[in-house]
N, C-alpha and C positions, 0 to 999 in steps of 0.2 A: 663279829666273825662267826660266832655259834649260829646265830640266826641265818646268816648267809649259807653256812653249810647245811643247815636244816632245809632251807629253801631248795638247794641243789638236789639234795637226796629226795625231797618231796617231788620235784619235777621228774626225776627218774621214776619214782613210784607211780606217778600218773600214767606212765606208759606200761607199767607192769602188766595190767589186764590185757592189753593189746599183745604183748609178747606172749602171754600165757594162752590167749586164744588162738594165735598164730601157730603156737606149738602144738596145741590140741588138733587143729586142722591138719597139721604136718604129720602128726602121728596117724591120722586117719583111723582112729579107734584101735590101733594097735598098741599092746602094752598099756591098757587102759589104767591099771593101778599106778604105773609110773607117772602117767599124765595127771591123775587125781592128786597124787602125793606133790607133784610140782606145783599145782594149782594151790593147794593148801599151804605149801612152804611159802610161796610168793605172797599169798594172801596174809600170812602171819606177818611177814616183813612189811607189807604195806600198812597193815594195822599198827604196828609199832611205831612207824614213821609218822603216821597220821596222829597218833596219841601224843607224840612229842610236840607236834604242831599245836594240837588241841590244848595241851597244857600251858603253852606260852600265850594263848589267847583267853585262857580261863573259860572255856567253853564246856558244856556237858560231855562226858566220855562218850555217850551214845551218838555223838555227832560223827563219829568214825563210820557209822553204818551208812549215813547219807553220803559221805565223801567216797566210801568204797562204791556204792551204788552208782554215782556219778562217774567215778572212774571207769567202771565197766560199761557205762553208757557210752562214754567217749571211745573206749576200745571197741565196742560193738559197731559203732557208727564208722570207724576207720576200717574195721575188719570188713564190713559189708560192702564199703566203697571199693576196697582193694580187690576183694575176691568176686564180688557179684556186680558191682557198679550199679547197684539198685538200692535206693533208699528204703523201698518197702520191706526188705528183710530186716534191717535194723529197727524199723518202726514196729514190725510185728513181735520181734523179740523184746523190745522195750515195753510195749503194751501188756505183754504177757507177764513180764516182771512187775510192772506197775500194778497189776490186778492182784498181786500176790500181797499187797500191802495192807490188806485187812478187810473186814466185813462192813457192810452198811450198818449204820447206827440203828439199833432196834427201836429207837424212839423217833425215828424219821420215816415218813412215807415218801417213797420215790416214784415218780411217774415220768414217762417220756412223751414228748409231744413234737409234732413237726410244724415249724413256723412257716416253711415253704416246702418246695419239692426237693431241696437239697440239705436243708439244715434241721437238725433236731436240737431240742433243749431237753435238759434234765431238771425236773421241778422237785424240789425238796421242802416238805411241809413237816415241821417238828410237831410233836403232840402238845408242847407248850408254847404259845405264841404271845410274846409280850408287847409287840407293836405291829402296826399295819404296814411296815416297810417292806421292801424287797430288795435283795442284793443280786444283781446280775453278775455272775462270776465268770471270769475267762482264765482259763487254765494256761500254764506256762509250757515250755518245751522248744524254746527257740523258734517259733513259728512253724517249725517243721515237724515236730515230734510229739508224742503223747496225745491223749485224749480226753474229753470230759468223762467218758465211761470209765477211764483208768482212775479218775480222781473221785469215784462214786463214794468210797469210804470216807475220804477226807472231807468232802463237801457235805456228806450227810452229818457228820459230827459237827462241822462248822455251823450248819443250819440249827442243830440241836442246842449248841452253846449260845449261839447268837439269838435264839428263840424268835426267829423270823423265817420267812420264805426266801429261799435261795433258788435262782435259775441259773443253771450252768450250760454254757453254749458250746456245742460240738461244730466249732467253725472250720472252714475249709483250710488246709495246710498248704504251705509253700514246699517246694517250688512250683509244683504243678499248678497251684492257685496263688499266684504272687498278689502283692498289694495292688488294689485295695480289697481284694476278696474277703480276707479274714476280719478286717475292719467292718466292712459292709454287713458281713453276717452278724456281728456283735451289735451294731447299730440297729439292724433289724430286729434283733432278740429283744432290744429295749422297746421297740415299737410294739412288738408282740405283747409284752407285759402291759403296756398301755391299754391295748385292744382287749386284753383278757384279765383286766384287774379284778373284775368282779368275781370271776371264777377262781382266781388266785387268792382272793381275799385281801388284796393289797390296795393302798391308796397311791394314786399317780404322782402326788407331790412328794412321796417318800421313796423314791427309786434311787438306789445307790448302784454304782459300778466299781468293780474291783477285780484284782487278778494278781498273779505271781509271775515275776521274770517277764517273759515276752507277753504274758497276760496282763501285767502291769503297764507295759508299753501300750497295749491295745486299749486298756481302760483309760489311761491318760489322753491318748489320741482321740477316743470315743468322746471324752469330755469336751476337747477342743472342737470336735465336729458338731457335737450337740449343741454347744454355745453358739457357733457359727451359724447353724441352721435353725436355731430356736427350737430344736426338737422336732421339726417337721420331717415326715417320712421321706426317704431318699427319692421315691417314685412321684412325688407330689409336684404338679404343675406350679410354676411360678405365680400364676393368678390365684392359687389356691392357698398358698403358703400362709397367708395372714390369718386365715380362718382355721388352720390346724395347728396352731402354735401349741407346744406342750408345756407344761410346768418345767422349770429348770431342774437338773439333776440335784438330788439332795446331798450327794457327796461322792467322793472318789477315794478308793482305798488301794494304795499301791504297794505290794509287797516285793521288796528288792527288785525294782523294775529295770528293764533296759531302756535307757532314755536318749542316748547319743551315739553318734557314729563319728564324731570329730577326732577323739584321741584315745588310744589305748596305751599311752606311754606315760601316764601321770598317776600319782596318788596311789589309791587302792589298786589300781590296774597293775602296778608294779610291786606294790607292797605285798599283795595277796595273790601274785601271780601263780602260785603253787596250789591254789585252791581252785574249786569249780566255781564258775565256768572259766576254763583257761582263756585268757584274752585273744589267744590265737585262734579260737573257735568262733568268736563273735563275728568278725567281718564276713566269713562265709555264710553264716545264718542270715545276717543282715542284708547281704547281697541277694541271696535267694529269695528272701521275702520281699525286698524292694523291686526286683526286676525279673525273678525266676530263674536267674543264672548266677554263677559265682563271678561274673564279669568285674565287679567292684571289690572282690574280697582282698586284693592287694592294695586298695586305695583307701577304703573306709577304715577309720581309726588312725590314719597316718596324717598328722597335720601339715607335713612337708609336701603332700600331694594335693593340697587344698588351697592354692593361692586364691585369695579374694573370696574365700568361702567360710570365713571365720564367723561362726554363729554369734548371735547377740549375747547369749548366756554366758559364752567364754570371756567376753569383755566385762560384763556387768557382775559376774559372779566369780568365776574361776581366777581371772587375772587379779582381781582385787584381793581375793583370798591369799593367792600366793605372794602377792606384794606385802600383804600384812604379815605373812609368816617368813619374810625375808628370802623368798624364792624367786625375785624378779628376774634373776639370771635365766632361770628355766623358761620364763616367758619370752626373752630375747632369743634363746636358742631355737624354740618353737618357730618363731617368725623368721629365723635365718635359713631353715630348712628349704632346700630347693624344690620348686614345684616340678611335677612331671605330667605335663599336658593339661588341657582345659576342655574336658568333655562336657557338652551342654546337658547330656542326660545325667551325668554326675551332679551337675548343678541342680537339676530337678530333684534328685534324691536327697541330697544334703540340705536343700532348702525346703523340703516338705516336712512341715510339722506334724503331719498325720502319720509320717514314718518314724521320725525322730522328735517327739514332743518337746525336748529340751531345745531344739533348734528353732522353736516358735518365736517369732518377732513380738507377738502379743499373747500374753498369759494373763490378761486382766479378766475380771468377772467370771471366773471359773468356780466350779462347786468346791466346798471345803475338802481339804485333802488330809488323808492320814497316810504317811509314808513310813514304811518299815525298812530298815537296812540292817544288814548283819555284818558284824565287825571283821569276819574273815571271808569276806565276799569280795571279788574283784569289782563288783558293780556298786560297792558301798558308796563311793564318792558321787557317782552320777545321781543317785537317789537323793543324797544330801543337797547336791547342786540344784536339783529341780525343787526341792522344798524351799530352799532359800530364794530361788528365782520366783516362785509363786508368791512367797511372803513379800519380797520387794515390790511385787505388783499388787499389793493390796488383798491378797487372798488369805482365807483362814487356813492354817497349816498346823498339823501336829506331826512332828518328826521323832520317830522311836528308833533307837540304836540298840541292838540285841546282841549279846556275845554269843554268836552262833555262826552257822555257815548258810550259804545260799541253799534255798529250798527247805528251810526247817519248818515252815509253817504247813505241816502236812498231818502229822500224828497228834491230833489235839486230845485224843483219849488217853495217850501215854506220855506225851512229851509236856512236861509242866511249863517250860518257857513258852512253847508255842501256845499252849492254852491261856496262860497268863496274858499274852500279847492279844489273844483273841478276845478276852475279857475287856481289855482296854479299847479295842475296836467296837465292842459292843456299847460301851459307854460313849464313844465318839458318835456312833449311829444314833443313840438315844438322844444326845445332845443336838443333833442336826436334822431329827425328825420334826417337822412343823407340829407344834402343840405338844410336844413330849420333851421334857427336860428332866435331867437327873436331879435327885434330891440334893 
């Protein structure tokens, strides 16, 4: 009962930043002190509610900072949509807030390179390099927000602690550039690393891909695409593919990834619905990424609208897990839900493993995976499901569950849990670099 009440209060708290911002605009700078007082008062209430939630999950108290930032994010997005109907406004605000997150690590050199006319990459070289590997990092933001530039501080410290070169991709964002634009940009970034390996000081059989949230999705999708194409460049003629095959990727690092669009009504999506990202936000972002509009925002995540579209992972991983836990009745209810139409384009979206890696029919022969999930994250279960799915199909997998919130792998210089997890990733990288094993 107490937990249910806390969740209800928390859901209200999620909308407080929106109410606050709407009130601010309504005042139109009149009686500024009253507005600031209101903001501070509501912020204090939000902090207290979040602290109650954090205590129940045994997370660090500083997690409320991330949760508050994410609530403001959701508020800004809604506000800009209501008032301006233009996503660029909320992007600009979020990018500005993101860049307040800290300075670049003094022990890391940062340079910017153009891989083509449209796409930049940020290259991070630490003063101390312990291996010849390279991590191609893909930032999160729901495929629609944030930037590689905004992750400058975070990725520079990541490079410093990993003691390896990191290449961060400034990929094109949806909805202006829907699938496959972002995935294509990230794949081409890996090709750029291959072509410039000597300049970067890395070896081509030690290239890892990784990312957080939507970046984790792109990393997993990239791993599937790279396997299917055997690493050949996207612009390669079929007759030339055999001669330009690349070494397989050394590994994939997936930080609380977005992996499926089948159901948002199960497990952690329900248990952690008061945390970020709110399950209601996901389908809109997924639809914008998949087709450039919100056409499927009322369909994605709703099993009842997907007759004959049940992905293989649901049968082999989730149904089995629910049955093992005595939740077979839930499975029956899902299958009873009435379908609403049968759109062929929806079939293409749901069946595309490059959009939803967890929907892939074949996940064999993929690079070793390190999957991080957070206990208070609505996306927790799908990260676990993907790890189990990979393992069932003969892949090497490390699954790490951390008592924290979505998006915690950012402040490596000050957040002990984030830094400790990064050190485990460093060990994983060392163990999967050809010719380099931990002692």
